N, C-alpha and C positions, 0 to 999 in steps of 0.2 A: 489419577486417571478418572474419567467420567464413567460412573457405573451404569447410568441410565442410557438406553439407546438414543443417540442424538444425531440429527442431521445438520450438517453445516451448509449454509448458503452464503456464497461470496459474490458481491457485486463488483465486477471488474471494470466497468466503464463510468461509474457514477461521478467521477471527478475529472474527466478528460478535459473539460473546458478550463480548468484551473491551470493546467500545464499545456496549453494548446500548442506551444512551440515544440514540445517533445512528443505529444500524443497525436500528432497529425497522421501518423502512419501506424499507430499502435494503441492499445488500451492503456488505461492508467495502471492496471495490474501488471503489465509487461514493461513498464518503465524501468530501465537499468538503474541499479543502485549499488553503491559501495564496492565497485570494482568487479563483482562477479554475480551479484544477485539481481532479482527483479522484485518489485514491491509486493507482488502477490506471494512471494516466498515466505514472508513473515507471517501472514495470517494462515497460510496452509500449514506451515511448520508448527504454529501455535496449536492448531487443531490436531495435527498428527501427534504432537507431544502430549496432548490431553486425552488421547485415546479415541478421537473421532475418526471413523473409517468410512464414512459416507458423506461425500461433499459434492455439491453442485455449484458450478461457477456460471453465473449469469453473464452473458455477453450481449453487446448491442451492435457494435461496429468495429472495424479494424482489428479483428481478433485473430488473424492468421499468425502473427508473431506470438500471441498468447498460447495458441494451440501447439505451435512448434516448441515452445518452452515447456509446457506442461506434459506433453506427450501422453503416456498412459498413466502418469501419476506415480511411477515407480519410486522416484526419489523421496516421495512423502509417504511411502508405504500405502498407496491408494490403488494399487493394482489388485482388485478383488473380483471373485466370481459373483459375489453379492455386494451391492453397494459400490464402494470405491469412488473414483473421480468421474463426474459427468460434466460435459460442456453443454450449457443450455443457451442456444442462440434465441433471438427474438421469435416469438410465436404469437399469432393472432390473426384476425381477419385482415384481408387485403387493405381495407380502409382504416385499420386501426393505427397505423404509423408505428414508429419506434417509441418505446416507453420513455416517459418523462420523469419518473421518480421510482423509488423503491417499491412502493405498494403496487404501482402499475406493473413493474417488472415481476413482482411476485404473482400477480394475477396471470401473467403469461406462462408461468411455470406451475400453476396450481395443481395440474394433473400430476406432475412429477412429485410434488409435495404429498399429495394424497396417496400416492402409491408407496411412499416410504412407510416402514413399520416403526419409525422413530417415535419416541414419546415427546421429545423436545426438539426445538429448532434453534440454532445459533445463527443470527444474521450478522454479517460483517462486511465492511468495505475494505478497500486496498490502500487507503491513503494514510494509514497509521503504521509507523515503524516502531515496533515494541515487541518485547518477549513476554507474553501474557499466558498465564495458566488458566485456561477456561474451566478446568475442574473446580477451582476455587470459586469462580463466579457461579457455577452450577450449584455448588454446595450452599452458597448464600441464597440463591434463588429458591431452593427447596426449604431451607431453614426459615426464611422470612415469609414463606407461603405467598410468594409474589405471583401476580398474573404475568408481569413482564419485569425483567431485570435489565437495566441498562448500565453501561460502563462510562465513567467520567473521570476526568483528571482536573485537579486544581492547576490552572495555567493562565498565562497571559495570551492575548491575541493581537497580532500586528494588524494595522489598518487594512492591508490588502487581503487579509484572511477573514474579515468580518462576514462577507457574503457567503462564506462556507461554514459558518459557525452556528451551533445550537447550544444554548445555555440552559442549565437546569436549576430550578429553585427547589430546595429541599426542606422538609420539616425536621424535627429533632430526631426522628427515627430513620432518616435518609430516604423517606418516601417522597417521590416527585409530586409537588403541588402546583408547579407552573413550568411551562416550557416556552422559552423565548427564542425565536428563529431570526437570525441575522441582526441581533441587537448591538448597539454600541457597547463595547466592553472597556471598563476602566479598571486597571489592575488585574489581579487574579480573580478567576471565577470558575464555576463548575462547567467545564467544557465537555459536552457529549462526544464520545469517541466513535460513534456509529457502530457499536457492538451491542447486541441485544439478545436476550434469551426469552423464549416464549414457548408454551406448550403447543404442540402441533395442531391439536384440535382447535385451540383458541385462535391460532394464527389463521387457520382456514376460514374461520368465521369473520375475522377482521378483514381478510382479503375480499371475501364475498360481499361484506357490507360496504367496504370502500369502493368496489367496482360498481355496486348499485347506486352509489352516490357520486360517481365520477370523481373520486378522490385518488390522486396518484402519489401523494407524498406521505411516507411513513411517519416522519417527524410531525407533520401538521395534522394528518388525518387520524393518527393513532396516539402518539405521545402527547401532543398538545390537546387534542380533543378528548382523550380518555384519562388524562392524569388525575381528574377528580372523580372518575367513575370506576376506574380499575386500580388495583394495588400495584403501582410501578415503583420498584425498589431500585435505588441507585448505588452501584458498587464502585468504590473509589480505587483507582489504580495509582499507586505511588512510586512505581519504578520509572526507568527512563522511557520516555515516549515522545514522539514528535509527529505532528500531522503535516503531510505533504499536500499543500493546497495553494501553492504559488511557486514561481521560479525561485524567488528568494528563499522560501522555506526548503525547497529541494536542495538548493546549493548549500544552505546552512546545515541541513541534516547530513549531507555527505561529508562536509568538513568536520562535523562533530565526531565522525568516526576516527579521526586522527587522535582523539583523546583516549588514552588507554582505559580510563574509568568508564567511558561510554561503551567501549567495545566489551568490557567485562560484563556490563549489565545486559547488553544486547545479545551477546554470544556466549552465554555460560555453557560449560561442557555438558551439564546435566540436561539442558534444553537446547540442543543445537538448532540452527536455522539451515534447512536443507535447500538445495537448488539443483538445477540441471547440471550434470557432470560433463565437463569437456576435458578430454585427455590432452593436457598441454604440458610442455616441458617447463621447467622453472624459468623465471625471468632471467634474461641474459644482460649482463652489464659489460659494456666495452671498456677499453683502456682509458678512454677520455670521459667516462660516465661519472657523474656526481649526483647522489640522491640522498635526501634527508627529509624527515617529517612527513613522509608520504606513504600511501598504501599502493603497492604495485603488484598487480595480479600475475599469475602464471602466463607464460607465452609472450610477455612484453619484452621488447628489445630496447635497451637504454644506452645510447651513445652520447647523449647530451646531459644537461643539468635539469634535475627535477626537485622542486621544493614545495612542500605543503600542498600536495595534489593527490587526486584519486586517479589512478591509471588502471584501466580495464585490460582484459585479456587481449593479446594480439596487437597492442599499441606499439608503434615503432617511433622512437624519438632520435632524430639524426644528430650527427656531430655538430657541435657549436650551438645547438638549439637550447633555449632556456625556457622552461615551463614552470610557472609559479601560480599557486592558488587556482589551479585548473581542475576540471573534471573531463577526462578524455575517455570517451566510450570505446567499445570494442573495435579493434582493427583501424583505429585512427592512425594516419601516417603524417608525422611531423618531419618535414624535410630539414636539411642542414641550415644552420644559422637563423632559424625562426625564433621569435620572441613572443611568448604568450603569457598573459597575466589576467586572471579573472575571466577565463574563457571556458565555455562548455561546448564540447564537440559531440555530436551524435555519432552513430556508428558509420564506419567506412568513409570518414572525412579525410581528404588529402589537403594538406597545407603546403604550398610550394615554398621553395627555398627563399630565404631572406625576408619573408613576411613578418610584420610586427602587428600584434593585435592586443590591445589593452582595454579591458572593460572596467566600469566603476564597481567598487566593492559592493554596493547595494543592489546592483543588477548586472550580472556578468553577460558578456557577449555570448550568444548562442549560434552555433553553426549547424545547419540542418543536415539530416542524414544523407549520405552519398554526395555531399557537396565537395567541390574542388575550389580552393581559395588561392 
């Protein structure tokens, strides 16, 4: 547990453009994942499990579903008289427009940060699926006497992910001496995971300075600009971790949950991932149902065949239907004799009887929310 008073700041919209087909009516943080979760559940659970009880979630647009999911924050033990969960919508002058980067977003909530009695601030995005102990990072931050501590992972980057990638160059003491934004990546490299720890007083100064210079990017205006002026320590995370910054990576990350070893790393009993509770009956399997190699959530009704798929709550798969390599989000209705392969359906999709849809393995077919096919 983190002993020092710490404020968590979560950016819920920062990667919406990377999953535009799914984030058209929601924030990145509220994107469904793994049969019952939302992406923001992972960072909030990591903070809650690390003893952080004061969290602000910065929103920009399309955040109704996020507010509905988070509620009062009870599931993450963030219902508090002091601190707890705060939703922070855009704030600024009428002519300011909606923020373009993390530093500009922080400028909009500077008053909120100043009112906190925290000593440190943890900045986090919603695009990383991982189970991280922030108390270990805080311990390293203090021991290394760092001005800023950032989290990275040795990993490869697909071509479509380069425009959302920041690479760190480190010295022998793991101090950052160069920051590369959107570089071509060959093989493994030090990929910045968009987690950072900084003292609250120092962050306030960085925000004020950035605002005065019309700088809106934290990576460019702080990490890249200050890496040789401030002591920026890089903490390596070596557990399971995946960044969701393309439809392909979203699909791959969901499919990886079918691996028991991945689930064991992502959902350890001692550090659970919390989410909004829906009181559902267990999944129901009809006499003609066949299911294997899949994750099927409570409330689903299976009368057809399901293979190697992620099935969310309330999904109904009719008789004679065959679903393979698919992600079917909440309350999807698959009628009789339908055949689906490499398909992602958003919430409340209806697929009429007899339809066949097959997508390429590299880029599955996506059916928009509330669609009837």
